[in-house]
C-alpha positions as CSV (number, residue, x, y, z in Angstrom):
1,X,88.6,172.6,-42.3
2,X,86.4,171.5,-39.3
3,X,83.0,170.0,-40.0
4,X,79.9,171.0,-38.1
5,X,76.5,169.3,-38.5
6,X,73.2,170.7,-37.3
7,X,70.0,168.7,-36.7
8,X,67.1,171.2,-36.8
9,X,63.6,170.8,-38.3
10,X,63.0,174.6,-38.5
11,X,64.3,175.4,-42.0
12,X,64.9,179.1,-41.3
13,X,67.0,178.4,-38.2
14,X,68.8,175.6,-40.0
15,X,69.7,177.6,-43.1
16,X,70.7,180.7,-41.1
17,X,73.0,178.6,-38.9
18,X,74.5,176.9,-41.9
19,X,75.2,180.2,-43.5
20,X,76.8,181.5,-40.3
21,X,79.0,178.4,-40.0
22,X,80.2,178.5,-43.5
23,X,80.9,182.3,-43.3
24,X,83.0,181.5,-40.1
25,X,85.1,179.1,-42.1
26,X,83.5,175.7,-41.2
27,X,82.2,173.0,-43.4
28,X,78.6,172.4,-42.5
29,X,75.7,170.1,-43.2
30,X,72.1,170.2,-42.1
31,X,69.5,167.6,-41.3
32,X,65.8,168.0,-40.5
33,X,65.3,164.8,-38.5
34,X,67.1,162.0,-36.7
35,X,66.7,159.5,-39.5
36,X,68.6,161.5,-42.1
37,X,71.2,162.4,-39.5
38,X,71.9,158.8,-38.6
39,X,72.0,157.8,-42.2
40,X,74.8,160.3,-42.8
41,X,76.6,159.4,-39.6
42,X,76.8,155.7,-40.5
43,X,77.7,156.3,-44.1
44,X,81.2,154.9,-44.6
45,X,81.8,157.5,-47.4
46,X,80.8,160.5,-45.4
47,X,83.1,163.0,-43.7
48,X,82.2,162.6,-40.0
49,X,81.5,165.8,-38.0
50,X,83.8,167.4,-35.6
51,X,80.8,168.8,-33.7
52,X,77.0,168.3,-33.8
53,X,74.4,170.9,-33.0
54,X,71.2,169.0,-32.0
55,X,67.8,170.5,-31.4
56,X,65.6,168.8,-28.8
57,X,62.2,169.3,-30.4
58,X,62.3,167.3,-33.6
59,X,59.7,165.4,-35.5
60,X,59.7,161.7,-34.8
61,X,62.6,160.9,-32.6
62,X,63.5,163.8,-30.3
63,X,66.9,165.2,-29.7
64,X,67.4,163.6,-26.3
65,X,66.7,160.2,-27.7
66,X,69.1,160.9,-30.5
67,X,71.8,162.1,-28.0
68,X,71.4,158.9,-26.0
69,X,71.8,156.7,-29.2
70,X,74.9,158.6,-30.2
71,X,76.6,158.3,-26.8
72,X,75.9,154.5,-26.8
73,X,78.2,154.2,-29.8
74,X,81.9,154.0,-28.6
75,X,83.0,155.7,-31.9
76,X,81.1,158.9,-30.9
77,X,81.4,159.0,-27.2
78,X,83.8,162.0,-27.3
79,X,82.1,163.8,-30.2
80,X,81.2,167.3,-29.0
81,X,77.4,167.8,-29.0
82,X,75.6,171.1,-28.3
83,X,71.9,171.0,-27.6
84,X,69.4,173.6,-28.7
85,X,66.6,174.0,-26.1
86,X,63.4,176.0,-25.8
87,X,63.4,179.0,-23.6
88,X,62.8,177.9,-20.0
89,X,63.2,174.3,-20.7
90,X,65.3,173.6,-17.6
91,X,64.3,169.9,-17.4
92,X,65.5,169.4,-21.0
93,X,68.8,171.1,-20.3
94,X,69.5,169.0,-17.2
95,X,68.4,165.8,-18.9
96,X,70.7,166.6,-21.9
97,X,73.7,167.2,-19.7
98,X,72.9,164.0,-17.8
99,X,72.8,162.0,-21.1
100,X,76.2,163.4,-22.1
101,X,75.6,166.8,-23.9
102,X,78.6,169.0,-23.7
103,X,76.8,172.4,-23.9
104,X,73.4,173.8,-24.6
105,X,72.1,177.0,-26.1
106,X,68.6,178.4,-25.5
107,X,66.4,179.6,-28.4
108,X,66.3,182.3,-29.6
109,X,70.1,182.6,-29.8
110,X,72.6,185.0,-31.3
111,X,74.7,183.7,-34.1
112,X,77.9,185.2,-32.7
113,X,77.4,183.5,-29.4
114,X,76.8,180.2,-31.2
115,X,80.0,180.5,-33.2
116,X,82.0,181.4,-30.1
117,X,80.7,178.4,-28.2
118,X,81.5,176.1,-31.1
119,X,85.0,177.4,-31.4
120,X,85.5,176.9,-27.6
121,X,84.3,173.3,-27.8
122,X,86.5,172.5,-30.8
123,X,89.6,174.1,-29.3
124,X,89.4,171.7,-26.5
125,X,89.3,168.6,-28.8
126,X,93.0,169.1,-29.7
127,X,95.2,166.5,-28.0
128,X,98.2,167.5,-26.0
129,X,101.7,166.2,-27.0
130,X,102.5,162.5,-26.1
131,X,105.2,163.6,-23.7
132,X,102.5,165.4,-21.6
133,X,99.9,162.7,-22.0
134,X,100.0,160.5,-18.9
135,X,98.2,161.5,-15.7
136,X,97.7,159.4,-12.6
137,X,96.0,159.9,-9.2
138,X,95.6,156.9,-7.0
139,X,93.3,154.5,-9.0
140,X,92.6,157.0,-11.8
141,X,94.8,156.7,-14.9
142,X,94.4,159.0,-18.0
143,X,96.3,158.6,-21.3
144,X,95.7,161.9,-23.0
145,X,97.4,160.7,-26.2
146,X,94.6,158.3,-27.0
147,X,92.0,159.9,-24.6
148,X,91.4,156.9,-22.4
149,X,90.6,156.7,-18.7
150,X,90.8,153.7,-16.5
151,X,90.1,153.0,-12.8
152,X,91.6,149.9,-11.3
153,X,92.5,148.8,-14.8
154,X,88.9,149.0,-16.1
155,X,88.1,151.3,-19.0
156,X,85.8,154.2,-18.2
157,X,83.6,155.7,-20.9
158,X,83.3,159.5,-20.6
159,X,81.6,162.1,-22.8
160,X,83.8,164.9,-24.3
161,X,83.1,167.4,-21.5
162,X,83.4,164.8,-18.7
163,X,86.8,163.9,-20.1
164,X,87.9,167.5,-20.4
165,X,86.7,168.2,-16.8
166,X,88.6,165.2,-15.4
167,X,91.7,166.2,-17.3
168,X,91.6,169.7,-15.9
169,X,91.1,168.4,-12.4
170,X,94.1,166.0,-12.8
171,X,96.5,168.6,-14.0
172,X,95.5,170.7,-10.9
173,X,95.6,167.8,-8.4
174,X,95.4,169.0,-4.8
175,X,94.5,172.6,-5.8
176,X,91.1,174.1,-5.0
177,X,89.7,175.6,-8.2
178,X,86.8,178.0,-8.2
179,X,83.8,177.4,-10.3
180,X,84.4,180.3,-12.7
181,X,87.9,179.2,-13.4
182,X,86.7,175.7,-14.2
183,X,84.0,177.0,-16.5
184,X,86.4,179.3,-18.3
185,X,89.0,176.5,-18.7
186,X,86.8,173.7,-19.7
187,X,83.9,175.4,-21.5
188,X,86.2,178.1,-22.9
189,X,84.2,181.2,-22.3
190,X,82.7,183.3,-19.5
191,X,79.8,180.9,-19.0
192,X,76.5,182.7,-18.1
193,X,74.2,179.7,-18.0
194,X,72.8,177.9,-15.0
195,X,75.3,176.8,-12.4
196,X,73.9,173.3,-12.7
197,X,75.9,172.8,-15.9
198,X,79.1,172.2,-13.9
199,X,77.4,170.4,-11.0
200,X,75.7,167.9,-13.3
201,X,79.0,167.1,-15.1
202,X,80.7,166.6,-11.7
203,X,77.9,164.3,-10.6
204,X,78.1,162.2,-13.7
205,X,81.9,162.1,-13.5
206,X,81.8,160.8,-9.9
207,X,79.3,158.2,-10.8
208,X,81.3,156.9,-13.8
209,X,84.5,156.8,-11.7
210,X,82.8,154.7,-9.1
211,X,84.7,154.5,-5.8
212,X,87.5,156.6,-7.3
213,X,84.9,159.4,-7.8
214,X,85.3,160.2,-4.1
215,X,88.6,161.8,-4.9
216,X,86.7,164.8,-6.4
217,X,85.9,167.0,-3.4
218,X,83.3,169.8,-3.2
219,X,84.7,172.9,-1.6
220,X,81.6,174.7,-0.3
221,X,81.0,178.2,-1.8
222,X,84.2,177.9,-3.8
223,X,84.4,175.1,-6.3
224,X,86.1,171.7,-6.5
225,X,89.4,169.9,-6.2
226,X,90.8,166.5,-6.9
227,X,92.7,164.8,-4.1
228,X,93.8,165.8,-0.7
């Protein structure tokens, strides 16, 4: 049974979400601030989460700061994280994606949409078989069995969504892929959020790949492709 944690200081939202998660067949735990969340995350006896739902507006340390701390720990760099943002909080959304969030949901949100997005993120955390695990393009090497990426022999640290995006581009090397197809394949649903979601992930991916990031081409008014 997959385990989902939510960090949310609003008790009503937290309890409703926990109830919905458990009703959908997940294990679930809730925290009202960053301190209790990190205490559980670093507890050697705790069952670690498969996904975290993280509110931005929290007492004490805010969600963006917590996100940054989580991503600095190599153990949790591929942990799927969904941010909860206030309505109209575009800056927070973009900042969260820039720091490594994999998705975001604007309050107020529907429980069914939340569960759908969670399932989509978790489906994409399943590894492919070892015999389909090696991908190479010029200076980019991906071992999908252990989810590692290197360029020129140097390890590259990617978030969960950045990794899934690169994987999808690699298996479609040389093919122009439209934006909707990428969003459906990587995000797992008919994404209706701002188009900057994909653009910000592409931007971060290019930056992390360094010179090799030039292999990711923007196809104007269509989408993206990797390679010539």
